C-alpha positions as CSV (number, residue, x, y, z in Angstrom):
1,M,167.8,36.0,239.8
2,P,166.3,29.7,244.5
3,V,162.2,22.0,248.0
4,I,164.5,19.6,247.2
5,N,164.8,15.9,246.7
6,V,168.2,14.8,247.9
7,R,170.0,11.6,249.0
8,P,173.5,11.0,250.4
9,A,176.3,11.1,247.9
10,P,177.4,7.7,246.6
11,W,180.9,8.0,247.9
12,A,179.6,8.6,251.4
13,L,177.7,5.3,251.3
14,A,180.8,3.6,249.9
15,L,182.7,4.9,252.9
16,C,180.2,3.3,255.2
17,F,180.4,0.0,253.4
18,V,184.2,0.1,253.6
19,A,184.1,0.6,257.4
20,I,181.6,-2.2,257.9
21,A,183.6,-4.5,255.6
22,W,186.8,-4.0,257.6
23,M,184.9,-4.3,260.9
24,G,183.7,-7.9,260.4
25,P,187.0,-9.5,259.2
26,Q,189.0,-7.9,262.0
27,R,186.7,-9.1,264.7
28,I,186.6,-12.6,263.2
29,A,190.4,-12.6,263.2
30,R,190.5,-11.5,266.9
31,A,188.1,-14.3,267.7
32,S,190.3,-16.8,266.0
33,D,193.3,-15.7,267.9
34,N,191.5,-16.1,271.2
35,E,190.5,-19.6,270.3
36,G,194.0,-20.6,269.6
37,L,193.5,-21.0,265.9
38,P,196.4,-20.2,263.5
39,S,196.8,-16.6,262.5
40,L,198.6,-15.5,259.3
41,G,201.3,-13.0,259.7
42,R,202.1,-13.9,263.4
43,D,204.7,-16.3,264.7
44,E,203.6,-19.1,267.0
45,G,203.9,-18.2,270.6
46,S,203.6,-14.4,270.1
47,E,200.8,-12.4,271.7
48,P,197.6,-11.9,269.6
49,S,197.7,-8.7,267.7
50,N,194.8,-6.2,268.0
51,D,196.4,-3.7,265.7
52,G,194.2,-4.3,262.6
53,F,192.9,-1.6,260.4
54,Y,189.6,-1.3,262.3
55,D,191.3,-0.9,265.7
56,R,193.9,1.5,264.4
57,F,191.9,3.8,262.2
58,I,188.1,3.3,262.8
59,Q,187.3,2.2,266.3
60,D,186.6,5.2,268.7
61,R,187.5,7.6,265.9
62,L,185.0,7.5,263.0
63,Y,181.4,8.7,263.4
64,L,178.6,9.3,261.0
65,K,175.7,11.8,261.4
66,P,172.8,11.2,258.9
67,A,170.4,14.2,259.3
68,V,167.6,16.3,258.0
69,S,169.1,19.8,257.5
70,Y,167.2,23.1,257.0
71,L,169.0,25.9,255.1
72,D,167.9,29.3,256.2
73,F,168.8,32.2,253.8
74,S,166.7,34.8,255.6
75,A,169.7,37.0,256.5
76,L,171.0,37.1,252.9
77,K,171.9,40.5,251.6
78,S,171.3,41.4,247.9
79,S,172.7,44.3,245.8
80,E,170.4,46.0,243.3
81,L,170.3,44.6,239.8
82,T,172.7,46.7,237.8
83,L,172.4,47.2,234.0
84,S,175.3,47.7,231.7
85,G,175.7,48.0,227.9
86,V,172.3,49.7,227.4
87,E,172.0,51.1,223.9
88,F,169.3,52.7,221.8
89,P,166.4,52.0,221.7
90,A,166.5,50.3,225.1
91,S,167.9,53.6,226.4
92,L,164.5,55.1,225.9
93,A,163.2,53.0,228.8
94,V,166.2,52.1,231.0
95,D,169.7,53.5,231.8
96,N,173.0,51.9,232.8
97,G,173.4,51.5,236.5
98,P,171.4,50.0,239.4
99,I,167.7,49.8,239.4
100,A,166.3,51.0,242.7
101,G,164.6,48.2,244.7
102,A,165.5,45.4,242.1
103,K,166.9,42.7,244.4
104,A,166.9,39.0,244.7
105,T,167.0,36.4,247.4
106,I,167.3,32.6,247.8
107,A,164.5,30.4,249.0
108,N,164.8,28.5,252.3
109,Q,164.8,24.7,251.9
110,A,165.1,21.4,253.7
111,I,167.6,18.7,252.5
112,A,169.0,15.3,253.6
113,T,172.6,15.3,254.6
114,I,175.2,13.0,256.2
115,G,178.0,14.2,258.4
116,I,181.3,12.4,258.6
117,G,183.6,13.0,261.6
118,Y,187.0,11.7,262.6
119,N,188.5,12.1,266.0
120,I,192.1,13.3,265.7
121,P,194.5,10.8,267.2
122,G,196.3,11.8,270.4
123,T,193.6,14.4,271.4
124,G,191.5,12.1,273.6
125,R,188.5,12.7,271.4
126,H,188.6,16.4,272.2
127,L,189.3,17.4,268.6
128,S,187.8,16.1,265.5
129,L,187.4,17.0,261.8
130,E,183.9,17.1,260.4
131,T,182.3,17.5,257.0
132,I,178.7,17.5,255.8
133,I,177.8,16.2,252.4
134,G,174.7,15.5,250.3
135,K,173.3,15.6,246.9
136,P,174.0,18.9,245.1
137,I,171.1,21.2,245.9
138,D,169.0,23.3,243.5
139,I,169.1,26.9,244.6
140,D,166.3,29.0,243.2
141,F,166.8,32.7,242.9
142,V,163.6,34.6,243.6
143,S,162.8,38.3,243.4
144,Q,162.0,40.3,246.5
145,P,158.7,42.2,246.7
146,G,159.2,45.5,244.8
147,T,160.6,46.4,241.4
148,L,161.6,43.0,240.0
149,R,158.5,41.0,241.1
150,D,155.7,43.6,240.9
151,R,156.8,46.2,238.4
152,S,158.3,46.2,234.9
153,L,162.0,46.8,234.6
154,A,161.2,49.1,231.7
155,P,157.6,50.3,232.2
156,T,157.7,53.3,229.9
157,A,159.7,54.6,227.0
158,D,160.7,58.3,226.7
159,L,159.9,59.3,223.1
160,A,160.2,63.1,223.5
161,N,163.6,63.3,221.9
162,L,162.8,61.1,218.9
163,V,161.5,64.0,216.8
164,T,164.0,66.8,216.7
165,G,164.2,67.9,213.0
166,D,162.4,68.2,209.7
167,S,163.7,65.1,207.9
168,V,161.1,62.9,206.2
169,L,161.8,60.1,208.7
170,E,161.3,62.4,211.7
171,Q,158.1,63.8,210.1
172,A,156.9,60.2,209.8
173,L,157.8,59.7,213.4
174,G,155.9,62.8,214.4
175,Q,152.9,61.6,212.5
176,T,153.0,58.2,214.2
177,L,153.3,59.8,217.6
178,G,150.4,62.1,216.7
179,D,148.3,59.1,215.8
180,L,148.9,57.7,219.2
181,G,146.8,60.5,220.7
182,S,146.3,60.2,224.5
183,A,148.6,57.1,224.7
184,V,151.6,59.5,224.9
185,N,151.9,62.1,227.6
186,S,152.4,65.3,225.7
187,A,154.7,66.7,228.4
188,T,157.0,63.8,229.0
189,G,156.6,61.7,225.8
190,L,156.3,58.6,227.9
191,L,154.6,55.5,226.3
192,D,153.8,52.2,228.0
193,T,156.2,49.5,226.8
194,G,153.9,46.6,227.6
195,I,156.9,44.7,229.2
196,P,155.3,42.9,232.2
197,P,156.8,42.5,235.7
198,L,159.3,39.6,236.0
199,G,157.3,37.9,238.7
200,Q,158.9,35.9,241.6
201,E,160.9,33.1,239.8
202,L,164.1,34.3,238.2
203,G,166.5,31.4,237.7
204,S,168.3,28.5,239.4
205,V,171.7,27.0,239.9
206,K,173.0,23.7,241.3
207,S,175.3,24.2,244.3
208,L,177.7,21.8,245.9
209,P,178.9,23.1,249.3
210,I,182.3,21.7,250.2
211,M,183.0,22.3,253.8
212,M,185.3,21.2,256.7
213,T,185.3,22.2,260.3
214,L,187.6,21.6,263.3
215,T,185.4,20.8,266.3
216,Y,186.3,20.9,270.0
217,H,184.5,18.5,272.4
218,P,185.2,19.7,276.0
219,F,183.5,16.6,277.6
220,P,184.1,13.6,275.3
221,D,183.2,11.1,278.0
222,A,179.9,12.6,279.2
223,F,176.4,11.5,278.3
224,V,175.6,15.0,277.0
225,R,178.5,16.3,274.9
226,P,178.4,19.9,273.6
227,Y,180.9,21.0,271.0
228,V,181.9,24.1,269.0
229,G,183.8,24.4,265.7
230,A,185.0,26.6,262.9
231,G,186.2,26.0,259.4
232,G,185.8,26.9,255.7
233,V,183.4,26.3,252.9
234,Y,183.6,26.5,249.1
235,L,180.3,26.9,247.3
236,Y,180.8,25.3,243.9
237,N,178.0,26.5,241.6
238,Y,177.2,25.1,238.2
239,D,174.4,24.5,235.6
240,A,172.9,28.0,236.1
241,E,169.8,28.7,234.0
242,I,167.2,31.4,233.7
243,S,163.7,30.2,234.2
244,N,161.8,33.5,233.9
245,D,159.3,33.6,231.1
246,V,159.8,37.3,230.4
247,L,163.5,37.0,230.1
248,T,163.4,33.9,227.9
249,E,160.5,35.0,225.7
250,V,162.8,36.2,222.9
251,S,166.0,34.2,223.5
252,D,167.8,32.5,226.4
253,P,170.2,35.0,227.9
254,G,173.6,33.9,229.2
255,F,173.6,33.3,233.0
256,D,176.6,32.7,235.1
257,V,176.8,32.3,238.9
258,S,180.2,32.4,240.5
259,S,181.6,29.9,242.9
260,T,182.9,31.3,246.1
261,P,184.7,30.5,249.4
262,G,183.5,31.4,252.9
263,Y,183.8,30.5,256.5
264,I,181.8,28.3,258.9
265,L,181.0,28.7,262.7
266,Q,179.5,25.6,264.3
267,A,177.9,24.5,267.6
268,G,176.0,21.5,268.6
269,V,175.4,18.7,271.1
270,D,175.6,14.9,271.0
271,V,173.4,12.9,273.5
272,G,174.0,9.3,274.2
273,S,176.5,6.8,275.5
274,P,180.2,7.9,275.1
275,Q,181.2,4.2,274.7
276,G,180.2,4.1,271.0
277,G,177.0,3.1,269.1
278,F,174.0,5.3,268.4
279,F,173.5,8.8,269.7
280,G,171.2,11.7,269.0
281,F,172.4,15.1,268.0
282,V,171.4,18.6,267.0
283,D,173.7,21.0,265.2
284,A,173.8,24.5,263.8
285,R,176.3,26.0,261.3
286,Y,176.6,29.6,260.2
287,I,178.0,30.3,256.7
288,G,179.4,33.8,256.2
289,G,181.9,35.7,254.1
290,A,180.6,34.2,250.8
291,T,179.5,36.5,248.0
292,V,177.8,35.0,245.0
293,K,177.8,37.0,241.8
294,G,175.1,36.4,239.2
295,S,175.6,37.8,235.7
296,L,173.2,37.9,232.8
297,S,174.3,38.7,229.3
298,D,172.5,39.4,226.0
299,V,169.1,40.2,227.7
300,N,166.4,40.7,225.1
301,V,162.7,41.5,225.8
302,R,159.6,41.8,223.7
303,L,157.6,45.0,223.4
304,N,153.9,44.2,223.9
305,N,152.7,47.6,222.7
306,A,152.0,47.7,218.9
307,A,152.2,51.5,218.8
308,L,155.6,51.6,220.3
309,A,156.8,48.8,218.1
310,D,155.5,50.6,215.0
311,T,157.2,53.8,216.0
312,L,160.6,52.0,216.5
313,G,159.9,50.1,213.3
314,L,160.4,53.4,211.4
315,L,163.9,53.4,212.7
316,G,164.6,49.9,211.7
317,Y,163.9,48.2,215.0
318,G,161.4,45.4,215.7
319,E,159.4,44.4,218.7
320,D,162.3,42.5,220.2
321,I,164.7,44.9,222.0
322,A,168.2,44.2,223.3
323,V,168.5,45.5,226.8
324,G,172.1,44.7,227.5
325,D,173.7,42.9,230.5
326,A,172.7,42.7,234.1
327,D,174.6,41.8,237.3
328,I,173.6,41.2,240.9
329,E,175.5,40.1,244.1
330,L,174.2,38.1,246.9
331,E,176.1,38.1,250.3
332,I,175.4,34.7,251.8
333,N,174.6,34.8,255.5
334,A,173.0,31.3,255.9
335,M,172.2,29.0,258.8
336,I,172.2,25.2,258.5
337,Y,170.2,23.5,261.2
338,S,170.5,19.7,261.4
339,A,169.0,17.0,263.6
340,G,169.4,13.2,263.4
341,I,170.7,10.0,264.8
342,G,174.4,9.4,264.6
343,Y,176.7,6.3,265.0
344,R,180.1,6.3,266.6
345,F,182.3,3.2,265.8
C-alpha cells in the first residue's frame, strides 16, 4: 500500500546527561572523603560511604549502544488486496474479493538507533534488559511486481449486460455502444477503462517500534562476549497516508494501518575490555508474529475513456467512479542488523 533521516529520541539523550550528571558529583564526593574533608550526611569518625546513586545504580550496570541499524523486510509476506463494498458501475470492472497477484511489501531501510541496556542486579552481569530506540521511522508501502504495479486494477469494463430491453434509455445505450465500433469486443462487451496501473508507490505510515529483550551473557568477564536474548515488540503505527497519484486523483481515500504486537529473537557479540568503557558490537534481531493490516475506504478512481464515461453518463454516472473499500495484510518477518561503538559505565 514503505531512506530515512533519523536521530536518537530526546529522552534517550536526556538519560545520558542524567547519568553523566550523577557521575561527576559522586566521584567528587568520594575524592573529598579520601582527603579528609567534611562530608554531609555522615558522622565524623565513620567510614567513607561509596553507596551513592552512581555506585548503586549506574556503575557496572548501565550500558549504551549507539548504532547504525539496517531493517530488512525481504521475508515479509503479503496477502492479496481484497475489495469489498463494490457496487454498480464499478462492478462492471471489478468484483468483491481478492485480486490475484495484487500484493505489497515494505522497502528495506537504514536508520540510526541507540540501545540502552541494564545488567540485572545479583546476576553477575549474566542477565540484562535491553531496548533499542530511535526517531519514528517512515515505512513506505510499495507494490510488488505484477497486478498492482504493472496492470490496472480495473483494466476493462463489461458492458454486455447494460442493454437488455427496449426502453428508450437502453436504446440510447445501444446506440452509444454501436457508435463505439471496434472499441468494444462484440463477444464480451469489454471496453478499456483508461484507469492506469498504480505504479510502485502506494502509501506510507510512521512507525514507532517499542521493544524489550532479556539477554543472557554467558561470559561477562571475557574480552569477546557473545549473548542471546528474547522479548517482545509493539509496532505503534500512526499518520498513515496514501501517496499514490491514481488513488488520490479524485479524492483522498481513508487509510488506516493497525498497530500490532510481536516477538523478538536476538543474538550478538560485544568486543572490548570487560572492565567498562568503550567496546565494539554487532547485533541481529528477528521480529516475528506481527501482522499489520492496512485498510482503504472510499476509494474513487477516474475513468480516462471518454466513450465509457459517456455511456455511463446516460445512467447518471460521471467519470469518477466509487470502487469501494480495500484491505491488505502484511506479516512482518523482519531482521534488524546493528553495528556500533558502545559504552559501559
